[in-house]
N, C-alpha and C positions, 0 to 999 in steps of 0.2 A: 816535020814536030815534033819535039817530043813528048809529049802528054803529060808527061810524071810532072813535068815543067807548071801543067796549068791545076796540079790538088793542091785548096789552102793551104797554108802555113800554117793559119792560128786563124781565129773568127772572126776575126775583122776583115780576114783576105778576100778580095772579091776579084783581085790583077789579073786571076783567067777566067772570072766570070762571063764575060761579053765573049769571048774565043769560043768556049763551052759550048754555047748556045748554036753557035752553027757546025756544029762536030756531027757527023750521025752518030749510030749508038756501034757500029761497027768501032770505026774510032774511041770513042771514050772506053768501050770496051774490059778493055783490060784495066784501067781505074775505076769500074762503078765496086769494088770493094774498097778503095780508099778516099769515096765520093760518099760509101754511107756511114760513112763509117760520122762525116757531116752533120746528121742526123738525129745525132744522140740529144741533141737539143737545140730546139726551134727555135730560145731565145736567140741564141750566137745570131751577128748577123749576116753572116754568110750560110745558114743554114735554110732561113729559104731560097734564096737563090738556087742553090742544090738542090732543091727539093722543083724546082718549075724545070732546072733540066732534067733533070729525072724519072720524074711522070709518067711523058709521054710512055718510057720503056719498062714501064714494069710489069706490062706482060712478060717482056724477055727475062727479069731478073727477077723470076719468080724463088729460085735458087736461095740467090739470096738473101733473099725477103723471108723464106721459111726455114731458111739457117738464122735468123733474126728476129721473128716468132718464134722461132725453139728457145731464144737465150736466155736466163736469167733477169735481164736491161728489161726490167715496166715499165719505162720512159723512151727507150730507146723503140719496140712495140710501138708505147706509143703517138708518139708520133713517123713512124711507120705511118700506120694503121692511119692514120689522119691526114700523112701529106703524099703518101702511096698509092695506096689500094681503097679508097674510098671509093672508088667505083668498079674493082674490077670481079673477073663475073669466072676468072681462071678457079677452075676447080679445086689446084692443090691447098690454090689461097682459101679459100672460102671450105673448106674444111679443114685449117685450121685452126678457124674463125670461127669453127664450130666445136672445135679442141676446145679451146679460151676459152668460148662464151660456155660452156656444159662444163668443166673442167678447170676452171680460176689458179694461178698455182696464186700461194696470200700474194705477192710484189702483182697481180698481176689485179687486184683485187685495191689493191691501194693506191699502182697509179691509176687507174678507173679501166686495165688496156680489153676487160671484157664487158665492159660497160662501150665501147667504142663499135667493139666484134661487135655485136649486137647491133647494135644501130646500123653499120657496116651489111649485116646479113639479112638486116629489117628494111632493106632500101632506102632508109632513110636520109640516106646524101646522092640520089639519083634522081 
């Protein structure tokens, strides 16, 4: 099967979601960057479905998550923290959370990314 076809085409496209739920990490790994883009706005109807699919693999996509956390997109960071890394124990991600909590950008503050980072570091979601 060509897994590229399962990537949503628009914010309402959930046609591939049920198939994505059945795939292993190794099967969806090549399309994870494309799926992560759908978490830029959790108000999009397809976003929650994609978050639910990716959340079990959060500790396997550390490099992609860190890349997002180092980006200039505060809202995307906020949604990633709230939907993928709330319960992380990954040392690399925890270091990024410490950085955001201690030295937030203006956008991090405006989007409350720093507050979400502090909540995760304080174990408020466990």
